[in-house]
Each structure stands twice: as structure tokens, then as C-alpha cells.
N, C-alpha and C positions, 0 to 999 in steps of 0.2 A: 848571097849574103853568109853565108855558115865558111866560105873560105877567106873572108877577110877578117870574120871571126879568132879563122885560127890562125891566120898571121899577126893577127894581135896578138894575143895571148904567148906564142911564140916571141911575138920581139919581149910581150912585158917580164915574163921567166929569166928569157938572157940577159936582161936588163937588172934584174933583181937578184943576181950572181956579183953582181962588182957594189962592194962595200959603202963606195963614194953616191952611186945609183942610188940605195934606202936612206941613205943617210937626206943629199937632198928631198924625198919621196915626201919622208919621214916631214922636214920643216914645212913643206908644204902645205901639208892637212896641216898643221899645229896652228900655221898662220891663217888657214880655214876660219878653226875652230874659234879661236881666238877671234876672227874679223867679229864671228860671227853672235858670240858672249856680248863682244861691247858694243853691235847693235840693236839685242834684246836688251840690255843696261840704259841704252840711251831709250830706249822707245817707254820704258816703266818708268823711270825718273819725268820723261813726258807728260806723258798721264799723272804722274802724283801731282807735280806741279801744276798739273790745271784742276788738279781734283781739288788743294788747298786755294788754287787763285778766287772761284768758284764760291767755297766753303769758306765764306767770311763771317757770317754772321754769328756774333758773340754767343756764347749757353747764358741763357736766363741765371741770372742770379737769384742764390737760395740762401733767403736767413737765418737759415738753422748753422749755416757759418758761418764764421767768422772772414774768410776770401777762398774763392775759388777757381782753379789753376783755369783759363783760358778766359776769365771777365776779359772784358778790353780796357784797363787801366793799368797803369801806375805811380811809379813815384819820382819821376824823370820829368824830364823838361816840354814834351809834347802830352803826355796824359796821366800828367801830376796833378795835385790836391787840392789846385787852382784851377783847372776845364771841369773837374765832377761836379755834375748836375746836381747841388741836394737840397734840403731846406734850409732858410738860414734864420729857425729858430732852432732851441735847442740843444745843439751840435757837440759831438764831443771829436776830441778829447777839449782838456779845460788846463786853465793854468789855475792851482786851488791858491786862496791865499789868505794866509790864519788871518789876517786884519779882517778880513771880510766872512770868515768862518762863523757857524750858526754853532751856538755850543748845543745838541738835541741829547736831551734824556730818554733813554729807552727802557721798556717794563720788563724785557725777557734778553738774556742775554743771544748772542746769535749761536743756532746748535746747526751742529754738521754731524748727517747721520749717515753712518756706513763710508764715510771715506777712509777708512779704515784696513777696508775688506781687499784681499784680494783680486783685480777682476780676471775673470777667464781668457783676457786678450788686448793685450793691446799699441796698438797699432802708429809709428808717425809719418806724416806725407810733406813736404814738398809741391805743395799746389802755385805755386812761381809769386807768391808774394810772402808766403813765410813759413813756418815749422806749425805743423798740426796736430794735436794728439787727440787721440778719440780711446774710448774704452768700453769694452763689453764686458759685462757680468753678468755671472746662472743664476743669480740670486738676485738682493734686494741694489738698485743701483742707487748712489752715491746723493743724499739731497740736502737743500740750506733752507733754515726755515727759523722762526725769532725775532728779538730783536726788531720788531712790530714791522715786519713782514705777512703781507696781507694771506701769502699763499704759501706752498711750500715748493720750492723749485728745483729741479730736475737736473745734472749735469748734464752737458752736451758734449763741449772738446772744449781743450784749451789750445792758445797762441804766444808766439814771442813776439816783439818786439825790439828793435836794435839796431846799431848804425855801423858804419866802419871809424865812428870817435869814440875814445870814451867820455865824451862831455853833452852829447845826444842820443839815442836811442830810443828811449820810451814815448808815446805819446803825450802822457799827461805829466804835467809838472806841477810843484810844490813850489808855494816860493820861487819861482822864476826861475829854481833849478830842474836840470832832467838828469836821466840817469841811464846810464848804459845800456840797460834794460829790461822789460817790463813782459808780466807774463799775464796774460789774461783768460781768465773760465768764463768761459758762456755754459749758464743754463735759463731755465725755461721750462713756466709751469703748461703751459699748451704742448702738443702734440709739433714734433718737426716737421719742416716741408714750406716746398715757399710761402709765400704770406707778402701784406705789402706794409705791415706796421712790423716793432721790435716792442712792444708794448706789456710781452708777457716776459720778458728777456732779463734777466739779471746778470749783470756781467762781472766777480771779483779779480782787480788785478792787484797785482804787487809789483816793486820797482828790486831790480836787485842792482846791486855798485862793487866797483872791483874790490876785492880781500881775498883772505884765504879761500883756495880748494870747494866748492860746495859737495860732498858724496850725494846730496840727496837729488845732484843733477846728473849726475853720471848716470846713472841711465839708460838716459835721453843722451846726455854728449857722444856718448861711448857710441852709438850708430848714426852720426848726421852726418859722419863721410858716405855712407852709404846709400842716403838717398841728398847728395848736391846736387843733380840735379832736378830740371822740374815734374813734376808729373809721381815720380820716385815715390812709391809707397813698399813699407815694410811694417811685419811684426815684428814684434821684441818682445824681451823677457814680462811678465810682467808684474807690477809693483803699484804698491796703495797707491792712491792719489795723493792723501797727505805727503808726500813726498815734496812733492813741489808745489802744494798749495796748504800755505801754514794756516790752521785755524783759530784765526782767532775770532774773542767771541763781542770783544768790546773796544773803545778805542777806534776808530775806523771814519771815515770820511762819507758821504753818499754822497747823493747829485740824481737829479731824470736828465740823461741825458740822449745819445742815439748812437748807432754802430758809425764805427769808423772807417769803412769802407762803402761806396758805394752800391748801391743808393742812400746808404749813409741813413735808414730810417729813424726820425726821430718815437720818444719814448721808451727806451732801455733804461732801466737801473742803475746805477756804479756805486759799487761796493770799493772802497780804494784802501787800503793796510800802507800806512804812511813812512813805519819803521822797514827802508830797505834791509834784502836782503843779502846772504853772501853768493858772489864768483867770481873765479879768481881769473886771469889776463888767458888761460891757457883755454879757457873752458868755453868763453867768447870768440878766441879764435875758432873755434870751432864753427860759432854760426856764425862769420861772416866769410865764410868760405861756403855757403848754400848760395846757387847759383836762380837769379832771378829768372821769368816765363820765356827770354830768348834763348836758354839754355848755353848763355857765354860769358854773363856779365853776372859778375855778383851781387848779390844784393845789399847795395852800399845804406838805404835805407829804408824803412819799412815803416812811416808811421808821421800820419796827420799831423799839419799842425797842430797847433793850439786852438782852441775855437772861442769867436770871441762872447764877453756871459757880462748879462745886463746884472745890476744892478736885485730888481728882481727877481734873480734868478737866487735859489737856495743850496747852498752846500753848507750839510753838517757835519759836526762831529760827534760823532753819535759815543757817548757813555750809556754803559747802565746805574742806573739810579731809578729802582722799580717807586719811591717814593716821590718822587719829584714828578718823575711820568706821568705817575696818578693826577696830580695835583693841577697837570698842562689841560687846559683847552681842549674840546671832543674835536673840536673846526683846526685846530693845530695840527694835533696826530694824523687825523685823516690827510692834509694837505703833504705834512712829509711821505707819508704812501703810498 
């Protein structure tokens, strides 16, 4: 046995004295290593594929957010709004037609509290459907009250709606007109978390139209390239929320509607500022580079179509007029609130 080992050792030692033998032996060893690496990779890929195939149950919806990565819906032909199972009444968005709008006097101006405060942190996220912005505060969280609201509503998050065309993008319409972008700021009176309604939610919406560059949008726009892929989330330099949320106090539309993503819980109150704000083609271009939940295609639209509205459903144009508001019947005031 030892004799065979000695002979083999002598043969290998002699062969290694020739460079061509060393070169061929090195190639053989490299080939073996590469083959083993490829085999291990195939095994891992197969395991991941099996895991993804078996874990196909979508995550439950969180009503504290206007959209969550992984929700089993989109805006295309297969899982678009025409396939969503939602309530048929009091849905959003709507087409606001001035001819049918009811002028409503409010006894107090809408009050914006702490929107000028600098947040401790601001995070933006691509959730696969839209861009979501959230802010954390070391002191008071921004709130809305007044304008006949029965409670104080606390800021939760905001998101954006757009499309690939300048002629559309917003979810709401005004006199049959759409805008290239709509910003929606969610507020609520109750605690965040899963629930089965949106009766404690107030959403403030703003329209944007193509114009000059809006410097107040740049703190978000300049970072959109960093969250192009779905699931990407980054912290950006803090800035006051008033940069994005114009603090109007009167002269706004309001109506009772719903969330605009599945399951579209009804009961949300909408405040809509009618005057469009500015956005440039360059800024809008950055939104249009955001990828949808498949991670491959861009979001070409993320707006739910306008929903039918009956004549019995009231849309108000709220104007500050404390004298007329005090003379209104109590039943009318409660109906609007």
C-alpha cells in the first residue's frame, strides 16, 4: 500500500516539473469549482422558486395606508379597477360639476396646526402602486380642525397619482377635466392600524398642472430615482409638510366618499382644493420613471376611474361665512359633517 503511495507521489512530483502539466491541472481544478458553484446556485434558485410558488397569499390590506406593496391589485387589464370588489355606494373619486355643487357657509376657517414644524424624519417609499411619504415628529404631529369638522384630524401620510399622459393622472375630475398629478394627504382621528371602515379618515387632495418648476416639490422629486424599484424606501432630508400641503382655509370642495384602493372602504371625508398647483415637465418625468409592483414596467397610471354619483349625494363648496352658517338649520349642519 505504501509502495503505491510512494510511486504515485513520485509521478505527481515529476509531472509538476513541466509547466504544461501544471497549467492543465489548474484548468481542471477551476472547471470543477465552477461546476460546483453553478450546481449550488441552481439548487438555491429552485428553493426560492418553490418558496414563492407556495407563498402566494397576499398581505392583508392596511386601511391606514393608501396603498401597500403586495396587495393583489393593479391598474391593468387583469387586476385593474374593473375587477375590484368594492361597495357600490358613496365611492371615490368623483367628477365634481359646479352646476350641481352646493354652496355651504362654514362658521370657522380651516385650521392647520404644526404643518410649518420641521419633522424629525421624512421617509418616501415606492409601494408598487404609488409614492408614499411619511413623517415622524419629535413634538406635535400636524393636525387639521375647524371648518365645521367635528374632531381634530392627525396627519398620517400622503401619496401621489399620475399617468403617462398630461391629459390625465388625477383621480378626481372638475367639470370633466383631469390633471396630470394629484396629491392626497391622509388624516385620521382614530389610531392607525387595520380596520374595516374609513369613517375616521379625512383626505385632502390637491391638483397639479404643467407650468413652471415647483421648488416645493423638489425635496421629494430629486430623490425619486432612488426609489424606482418597488419596495424601495429611503429617508430624505426633513422639510415642513407645508411645502406639499398648501394651507387653504376656505373655498374648497368637500364630500363623503371612500378610499380609492381595494377594498375601497366607504366613509372617508374628502377636502379638495380647486386651484391647481404648479409642476414642471421635468418633475413629472421623475414620477413617470417609478416601476410598478412587477419591478419591470413603469407605472403608466395609478388612478381609479371616477365613480357614479347620485343627485342625492351632496358635494359642497365651503366658503367662510359665519353669519349665514349660524342661520342654517341644525339638521343641515349635521348632514354635511
